[in-house]
N, C-alpha and C positions, 0 to 999 in steps of 0.2 A: 248302544241300546237306547240311550235317551233320544238320539236323533230319530231312530226308528219309531219310537213311541210318539214323538212329536209329529212325525209325518202321518202316522195312523190317526192322530187327533184331528189333523186337518180334514181328513175324510169323514170324520164324525160330525164336523161342523156344517157340511153341505152334501147334498145329493149329487150336485154337479161338479165332479172331479175333473172335468175336461180342461179346466183352466190350470190345473196343477201339472208341472213339468216332471215331477219325480215321484215314483211310487216308493213306499216304505222300503222295499227291497233295494232299490237303486240308491236310496239315501245312504245306506250302508255300503253297498257294492262299489260305489265310485271311489271309496278310499283305497280299494285294492286293484284298480285298473291303472297300470303304468301310464305315464304321461297325462292321462285324463285326471288323475288324482292331484294334479297341480292346480286345477281350477274348478272342477266339478263340485267337490265338497263345499267350496265357497259359494257357488251358485245355489246349492241345496240349502245352505243356511240363510242365504238372502231370501229364498222362497219361504222357508220356515218363518223368518221374521215377518215378511210382508203379508203372508196369508194368515198369520196368527193375530193380526191387529183387529181388535174388536170393532173399531169404528170405521177404518178405511183399509180394505184389503189391498189396495194399490200402494200403500205407504212404503216408501223405500227405506231399506235398512240404513242406520246411521253410519257415519264415517268410521267409527271405531270398530265396526264389523270388518271393514276393509283392512284396518290396522291389525286386527287379530289375525287375519289370513296372511297379511304381509309378514308379520312376525313369525308365523308358523313356517312359511316358505323360507324366509331369511335365516331362521335358526337351523333349519335342515341343511341349507346350502353351506352355511358357515361351519357347521359340525362336520360335514362331509369334507370340506376343504382342510380343516384342521386334522382330520383323521389321515388324510392322504399326504400330508407334508412330510418331507424326509426328516430323519432323526437329527440332522445337522441344524434344522430350523426349529428346534424345540421351543425356544423363547417366543417366536412368532406364532407357532401352533398353539401355545398356551394362551396367548392374547386373543387369537381368533376363537379359541374354544370358550374363553371367558365371555366374549361378545355374544357368541351363540347361546351361552347359558343365560345371559341377561335378556336376550330376545325371547328365549323359552319362558322365562319368568313372566315377562310382559304378556306373552301369548296366553299363558295359563290364567293370569288375572282377567284378561279380556274374555277368555273362554268361559270362565265362571260368570262373568257379567252377561254374556250372551245366553247361557243356559238359564240363568235366573230371569232375564227379561222375557225370553220366549215363553218360558213356563208361566210367568205371570200373565202375559198376554193371552195365552191359551186358557188359563184358569178363568180370566175375565170373560173370554168368549164363551166358555162352557157354561158359566153362571148365567150370562145374558141369554143363552139359548135354552136354558133350563135343563142342561145335561148333567148338572151337579146336584 
């Protein structure tokens, strides 16, 4: 829901939406398309970051945004591996699952940072444009 609203905000900032790659509907929809959900939500959030910048709309998302997505994908892969391990490898599966949980924690903290930063950038942009 937050991503949808952030994408709608981008449209409120300009009349020229031609430069935006993702509609609010696709911002949400990409999470549910198999295979494409491995990279498109990352691209969506890069766009939300760069287009929300009040000073430079071409500004590239910082490296920790890529780290957030890497942790998301890594945690999912490790969790899947752990789940599929045979019962005889329970010790290894527990270790893999613990690593997956650590990546999930890092991912969660970075996601909080991402949401806060994009929200702040959009609030600054809305104030600057007199929309608040």
